[in-house]
C-alpha positions as CSV (number, residue, x, y, z in Angstrom):
1,M,74.9,82.5,118.0
2,K,74.3,84.9,114.9
3,V,77.2,86.7,113.6
4,G,77.4,89.6,111.3
5,I,80.4,90.4,109.7
6,V,81.1,93.9,107.5
7,L,83.8,94.6,105.3
8,F,85.6,96.2,102.9
9,G,88.6,95.8,100.7
10,S,90.4,93.8,98.0
11,R,90.9,90.2,98.3
12,G,93.4,90.5,100.8
13,D,91.2,92.2,103.1
14,I,88.0,89.7,102.6
15,Q,89.8,86.5,102.8
16,P,90.7,86.3,106.3
17,Y,87.4,87.5,107.2
18,A,86.1,84.6,104.9
19,A,88.0,81.9,106.5
20,L,87.1,83.3,110.1
21,A,83.4,82.7,108.9
22,H,84.2,79.4,107.6
23,G,85.2,78.6,110.9
24,L,82.5,79.9,112.6
25,T,79.9,77.9,110.4
26,A,81.9,74.8,111.1
27,A,81.5,75.1,114.9
28,G,77.3,75.4,114.1
29,H,77.0,79.2,114.4
30,E,74.8,81.3,111.6
31,V,77.2,84.1,109.5
32,V,76.4,86.4,107.1
33,I,78.7,89.5,105.5
34,A,78.2,92.5,104.4
35,A,81.1,93.9,102.1
36,N,81.8,95.7,98.7
37,A,80.4,93.8,95.6
38,D,83.3,92.6,94.2
39,A,84.0,90.2,97.3
40,A,80.9,88.0,96.4
41,P,83.3,85.4,94.9
42,I,85.2,84.7,97.9
43,V,82.1,84.9,100.5
44,D,80.5,82.5,98.5
45,A,83.0,80.0,98.4
46,V,82.7,79.6,102.2
47,G,78.8,79.3,102.1
48,V,77.8,82.0,104.2
49,R,75.2,84.7,103.2
50,F,76.3,87.7,101.3
51,V,74.8,91.4,101.8
52,P,76.2,93.4,99.2
53,V,76.7,96.6,99.0
54,A,76.3,97.5,95.8
55,E,77.9,100.7,95.1
56,L,81.4,99.9,96.2
57,D,83.2,97.5,93.9
58,I,86.8,98.1,94.7
59,R,88.1,96.7,91.6
60,K,86.4,98.8,89.4
61,W,87.2,102.1,92.0
62,L,91.0,101.1,91.6
63,S,90.9,101.0,87.9
64,S,88.6,104.2,87.6
65,P,90.1,107.5,87.0
66,V,89.6,108.4,90.7
67,G,91.4,105.5,91.8
68,Q,94.2,105.5,89.4
69,E,95.1,109.1,90.5
70,A,94.7,108.0,94.3
71,L,97.3,105.3,93.3
72,M,99.5,107.4,91.2
73,A,99.7,110.2,94.1
74,G,101.9,107.1,95.7
75,T,100.9,108.5,99.5
76,A,98.3,107.0,101.8
77,Q,96.9,110.4,102.5
78,A,95.8,110.5,99.1
79,L,94.1,106.8,99.0
80,L,92.9,107.4,102.5
81,D,90.9,110.5,101.1
82,S,90.1,109.2,97.7
83,A,88.7,106.1,99.8
84,N,86.7,107.9,102.6
85,A,84.9,110.2,99.9
86,W,84.0,107.0,98.0
87,I,82.8,105.1,100.9
88,V,80.5,107.9,102.2
89,S,78.8,108.4,98.8
90,A,77.9,104.9,99.3
91,L,76.5,105.7,102.8
92,P,73.3,105.0,102.6
93,S,73.8,101.8,100.7
94,L,76.5,100.9,103.4
95,V,73.9,101.7,106.4
96,A,71.4,99.7,104.8
97,A,73.6,96.4,104.6
98,T,74.4,97.1,108.1
99,K,71.1,97.1,109.4
100,E,70.2,94.0,107.3
101,V,73.9,92.0,109.2
102,A,73.0,93.3,112.6
103,D,69.3,92.4,112.7
104,G,68.8,89.8,115.2
105,A,72.8,89.2,115.3
106,D,74.3,88.7,118.7
107,V,77.6,90.0,117.8
108,V,79.2,92.0,114.6
109,I,82.4,92.1,113.7
110,S,83.9,95.0,111.5
111,G,87.2,96.8,111.3
112,F,89.2,99.3,109.4
113,P,87.7,101.2,107.5
114,M,84.2,100.6,108.5
115,D,84.3,100.4,112.2
116,D,83.2,103.8,113.0
117,Y,79.9,103.6,110.9
118,V,79.3,99.9,111.7
119,A,79.8,101.1,115.6
120,A,76.7,103.6,115.3
121,V,74.6,101.4,113.6
122,C,75.2,98.5,116.2
123,A,74.9,101.3,118.8
124,A,71.2,102.3,117.5
125,Q,70.5,98.7,117.6
126,G,71.8,97.8,120.8
127,V,73.8,94.9,119.0
128,P,77.5,93.9,120.3
129,M,80.6,94.7,118.5
130,I,83.6,93.2,117.9
131,I,86.5,95.0,116.2
132,G,89.1,93.0,113.9
133,Y,92.3,94.4,112.6
134,L,94.9,93.0,110.0
135,T,97.1,95.4,110.5
136,P,98.2,97.2,114.1
137,W,96.8,100.4,114.0
138,L,96.1,101.2,117.4
139,P,98.6,103.9,119.4
140,T,101.5,102.2,121.2
141,K,104.5,103.8,122.3
142,E,106.5,101.1,120.7
143,F,106.4,101.6,117.3
144,P,104.1,104.6,115.0
145,P,101.3,103.7,113.0
146,A,101.7,101.0,109.6
147,Y,101.0,104.2,107.5
148,M,103.5,106.5,109.1
149,R,106.4,104.3,108.1
150,V,107.0,105.8,104.4
151,G,109.3,108.7,104.7
152,R,109.8,108.5,108.7
153,P,113.3,107.7,110.9
154,D,113.5,104.1,111.8
155,P,110.6,103.7,114.3
156,E,113.2,102.1,116.8
157,L,115.2,105.3,116.9
158,L,111.9,107.2,117.6
159,S,111.1,108.0,121.8
160,G,107.8,106.7,122.9
161,E,106.1,110.2,122.9
162,D,107.4,110.4,119.7
163,N,105.7,107.3,118.4
164,L,102.5,108.6,120.2
165,R,102.5,111.9,118.4
166,T,102.6,110.2,114.9
167,Y,99.4,108.6,115.9
168,Q,97.8,111.8,116.7
169,E,99.1,112.8,112.9
170,F,97.6,109.8,111.5
171,E,94.4,110.5,113.7
172,E,93.8,113.5,111.8
173,I,94.1,112.4,108.3
174,F,92.1,109.8,108.7
175,W,89.4,111.4,110.8
176,R,88.8,114.4,108.6
177,G,87.6,112.3,105.5
178,R,84.8,111.1,107.9
179,R,84.0,113.2,110.6
180,E,81.4,114.8,109.0
181,A,79.6,111.8,107.8
182,V,79.9,109.9,110.9
183,A,78.5,113.0,112.9
184,E,75.5,112.8,110.6
185,L,74.7,109.3,110.4
186,R,74.9,109.3,114.4
187,A,72.7,112.1,114.3
188,S,70.2,110.4,112.2
189,L,70.1,107.4,114.3
190,G,69.2,109.6,117.5
191,L,73.5,109.3,119.1
192,A,75.5,111.5,120.5
193,P,78.5,112.9,118.6
194,V,82.2,111.3,119.0
195,D,85.0,113.3,118.3
196,R,88.0,110.7,117.4
197,P,87.5,107.5,115.4
198,L,87.5,103.7,116.9
199,L,90.8,103.4,115.2
200,Q,92.3,105.5,118.1
201,T,89.6,105.2,121.1
202,A,88.3,101.5,120.9
203,P,90.4,100.3,123.8
204,D,89.2,103.0,126.0
205,L,85.9,102.6,125.1
206,G,86.1,98.6,126.1
207,Y,85.9,97.2,123.1
208,T,87.6,93.4,122.4
209,V,90.3,94.1,119.2
210,L,91.2,90.9,117.3
211,H,94.4,91.3,115.9
212,A,94.7,88.6,112.5
213,Y,98.2,88.5,112.4
214,S,100.8,86.9,114.2
215,P,103.2,87.9,117.7
216,V,106.1,86.1,115.6
217,V,105.7,88.6,113.2
218,V,104.3,91.8,115.4
219,P,105.3,91.3,118.9
220,T,102.7,92.6,121.3
221,P,102.9,95.9,122.3
222,Q,103.5,96.1,126.2
223,D,101.3,99.2,126.6
224,W,98.3,97.3,124.7
225,G,95.5,96.3,127.5
226,Q,93.8,92.9,127.8
227,G,91.1,93.5,125.1
228,N,93.5,93.1,122.4
229,V,93.5,89.5,121.4
230,F,96.4,88.5,118.9
231,T,95.0,85.5,117.2
232,G,97.4,84.6,114.5
233,Y,96.7,84.6,110.9
234,W,93.0,83.7,109.7
235,R,94.0,81.3,107.0
236,L,91.3,80.1,104.2
237,P,90.6,76.4,104.2
238,A,90.9,73.7,101.0
239,A,87.4,73.5,100.9
240,A,86.8,77.1,100.1
241,R,89.7,77.0,97.6
242,E,87.8,74.4,95.3
243,R,84.8,76.1,95.4
244,L,86.9,79.0,94.2
245,G,88.0,76.6,91.3
246,E,91.7,77.2,92.5
247,A,92.2,73.9,94.1
248,V,93.5,72.2,91.0
249,P,96.5,74.7,89.5
250,P,96.7,74.7,85.7
251,A,97.9,72.2,83.7
252,E,100.9,74.5,82.1
253,L,102.0,76.2,85.6
254,V,102.5,72.7,87.2
255,E,104.5,71.4,84.3
256,W,106.4,74.7,84.0
257,L,107.2,74.5,88.0
258,D,108.5,70.6,87.5
259,A,110.8,71.7,84.7
260,G,113.3,73.3,86.6
261,T,114.2,74.7,90.0
262,P,111.8,76.8,92.5
263,P,111.3,80.0,91.2
264,I,111.0,83.4,92.6
265,Y,107.3,84.5,92.5
266,L,106.6,88.5,91.8
267,G,103.4,89.8,92.3
268,F,101.2,92.7,93.1
269,G,97.9,91.3,93.9
270,S,94.7,93.8,93.7
271,M,97.2,96.6,92.7
272,P,96.6,97.3,88.8
273,I,99.9,98.1,86.4
274,M,98.5,100.2,83.7
275,D,101.8,99.2,81.6
276,P,102.8,95.7,82.5
277,A,105.2,95.1,79.2
278,P,108.4,96.9,80.6
279,V,108.0,95.3,84.3
280,L,107.9,91.9,82.7
281,R,111.1,92.7,80.4
282,M,112.8,94.2,83.9
283,A,111.9,91.2,86.0
284,A,112.7,88.8,83.1
285,A,116.3,90.5,83.1
286,A,116.6,90.6,86.8
287,A,116.3,86.8,86.8
288,E,118.5,86.2,84.2
289,R,120.9,88.2,86.3
290,A,120.4,86.4,89.4
291,G,120.2,82.9,87.8
292,V,116.7,82.1,88.9
293,R,113.5,81.6,87.2
294,I,110.6,83.8,88.0
295,L,106.8,83.6,88.0
296,I,104.9,86.7,87.8
297,G,101.4,86.6,89.4
298,A,99.3,88.9,86.9
299,G,97.0,89.7,89.8
300,W,94.4,92.3,88.6
301,T,96.7,93.1,85.5
302,D,95.5,91.7,82.3
303,M,99.2,90.8,81.1
304,T,98.2,88.6,78.2
305,E,99.8,90.5,75.4
306,A,102.6,91.6,77.5
307,A,103.3,88.0,78.6
308,A,103.5,87.2,74.8
309,G,107.4,85.6,73.6
310,L,108.8,86.3,77.2
311,P,112.2,83.7,77.5
312,D,111.6,80.3,78.9
313,H,112.7,81.2,82.9
314,V,109.8,83.2,83.1
315,A,106.1,82.2,83.4
316,V,102.9,84.5,83.9
317,V,100.1,83.1,85.9
318,N,96.7,84.6,86.8
319,E,95.0,83.7,90.2
320,V,96.3,80.8,92.2
321,D,96.4,79.7,95.3
322,H,99.0,81.1,97.5
323,D,98.8,78.3,100.1
324,W,99.7,75.9,97.3
325,L,102.4,78.1,95.1
326,F,104.4,79.5,97.7
327,P,106.0,76.5,98.9
328,R,106.2,75.5,95.6
329,C,108.8,78.5,95.3
330,A,112.1,79.4,96.4
331,A,111.1,83.1,97.4
332,V,108.1,85.8,97.3
333,V,108.5,89.2,95.8
334,H,105.5,91.3,96.1
335,H,103.8,94.6,97.3
336,G,103.3,94.1,100.7
337,G,99.6,93.6,101.3
338,A,98.9,91.8,104.7
339,G,97.4,88.7,102.9
340,T,100.4,88.4,100.8
341,V,102.7,88.7,103.8
342,A,101.2,86.2,105.6
343,A,101.0,83.7,103.0
344,G,104.7,83.9,102.2
345,L,106.0,84.3,105.9
346,T,103.5,81.1,106.6
347,A,105.2,78.9,103.7
348,G,108.5,79.6,105.0
349,R,109.7,81.6,102.2
350,P,112.1,84.6,102.3
351,S,110.0,87.5,101.0
352,F,111.1,91.0,99.8
353,V,108.1,94.0,99.6
354,F,108.8,96.7,96.5
355,S,105.6,98.9,98.6
356,M,103.7,101.5,97.3
357,F,101.7,103.0,100.3
358,F,99.6,102.6,103.6
359,D,100.9,99.3,105.5
360,Q,103.0,97.9,102.9
361,P,105.9,99.7,103.7
362,Y,105.6,98.5,107.7
363,W,105.5,94.9,106.1
364,G,108.3,95.4,104.4
365,A,110.1,96.7,107.3
366,Q,109.1,93.8,109.3
367,I,110.1,91.1,107.3
368,A,113.6,93.0,107.4
369,R,113.5,93.0,111.3
370,L,113.0,89.3,111.2
371,H,115.9,88.9,108.9
372,A,113.4,86.9,106.3
373,G,113.9,89.4,103.6
374,G,113.5,93.0,102.9
375,G,111.6,95.8,101.6
376,R,112.0,99.0,99.4
377,M,109.3,101.8,98.0
378,L,108.2,100.5,94.5
379,T,109.6,103.8,93.2
380,E,112.8,102.3,93.9
381,M,112.1,99.2,92.1
382,D,114.6,99.2,88.7
383,L,116.8,96.2,87.4
384,D,119.3,96.9,90.2
385,T,117.3,97.0,93.1
386,L,115.1,94.1,91.7
387,T,118.3,91.8,91.1
388,E,119.8,92.7,94.7
389,A,116.4,91.4,96.0
390,M,116.4,88.3,93.8
391,V,120.4,87.6,95.8
392,L,119.1,88.8,98.8
393,L,116.4,86.2,99.1
394,G,118.9,83.1,97.9
395,D,121.1,84.2,100.8
396,G,121.5,81.0,103.3
397,H,120.8,83.0,106.7
398,V,117.9,84.8,105.3
399,R,116.4,81.3,104.2
400,G,116.6,79.6,107.5
401,H,115.2,82.8,109.2
402,A,111.9,82.5,107.0
403,A,112.0,78.9,107.5
404,E,112.2,78.9,111.2
405,I,108.9,81.6,111.0
406,G,107.1,79.6,108.6
407,D,107.3,76.5,111.1
408,R,106.1,78.8,113.9
409,L,103.1,80.2,112.1
410,R,102.3,76.9,111.0
411,Q,101.7,75.7,114.3
412,E,99.3,78.4,115.0
413,D,95.2,78.3,114.6
414,G,94.2,81.8,114.1
415,V,90.6,80.9,113.5
416,A,90.4,78.7,116.2
417,A,91.7,81.6,118.8
418,A,89.4,84.2,117.0
419,I,86.4,81.8,117.5
420,K,86.9,81.3,121.2
421,V,86.9,84.9,121.9
422,I,83.8,85.8,119.9
423,T,81.8,83.2,121.3
424,D,82.4,84.6,124.4
425,P,79.6,86.7,125.5
426,A,81.7,89.0,128.1
427,R,84.1,89.7,125.4
428,A,81.5,92.1,123.3
429,V,80.5,95.6,123.9
430,I,77.6,97.7,122.9
431,P,78.5,100.3,121.2
432,R,77.8,103.9,122.4
């Protein structure tokens, strides 16, 4: 069968779908992916055809004044509003790419935040669609939306009706930035208008929703219907790592790792740090206090100048295979992106999240719930709190819980579970 995939996001958003695409092609299916232009390397690494949306480049956006303003605001609302406006500005290119992907496809897969636009194109072309989410967005009485975790009471203290109300709040914030654009797109395609986003209505409309995370980490809500399928994480195979040039780690990194005890990894992924020097100094001091070595992942931040003259117990690394690296670390401290959460937990390593916004605080809270680490807001990170996090990650009970979780996650094959659903014709629905 031919499978189309339409995406948007940083590497942590794209990589799981690249892993899924690799699994589909290995099973004999044809796959084509449309996504922001800077996703090309990871898509090319799995050997599938790529249709770039040229106007969308998330690395450039996050480094631009507009992207930096959204990041500095420190709220999911600011990021949503900015991202929605940016996507809407590129809508003609996005629609053209989606039409190309959907042409002749047996099924198209998409998720947040592209699903409403992709559903409109699929409806116009009569192509079935399946939704995939990397974070639990759908309404439930059991917990509030991942985004609403910031500044809210402990979700376990909220009633079921309170939780549902928070989804309504989230819907208003999310939908206001795209309502008009979705309406105009649907009208141009000869479709009837819709008054709510798929993010809230997909199960009621009969969609199958693939949840690309594990029930070990997020227990399945009892009020979600059978259309929701927890597959487990979609992990990138070693062959794709080789094509990305990540299969062989830098020799100096291997030498540093072998020269001492396993370090704590500290990284912020795709979240650029404008002034990395103070962060590096604080990390070095916290590690010295905690009596550990620390390996800092530069991610999308240029740390070349700031890293000069660091003490021997500190090292800096650029892009590296987390699946190779994390098992060689004692613990992981990061921003809370879903992909990094998955890599840390699958490696069986304690994790601590210093989150900025959106779903990141949610994942920190889930790690704390699992007694496999903890989480704070990034605005709370200082020498004392970072030291405390490092000490917590060395606790024997925390390490034991993390190791047990890793054992369970490594037994799952999320890609195989997803392919079983995708290749079942009864699972896909033609959008309205």
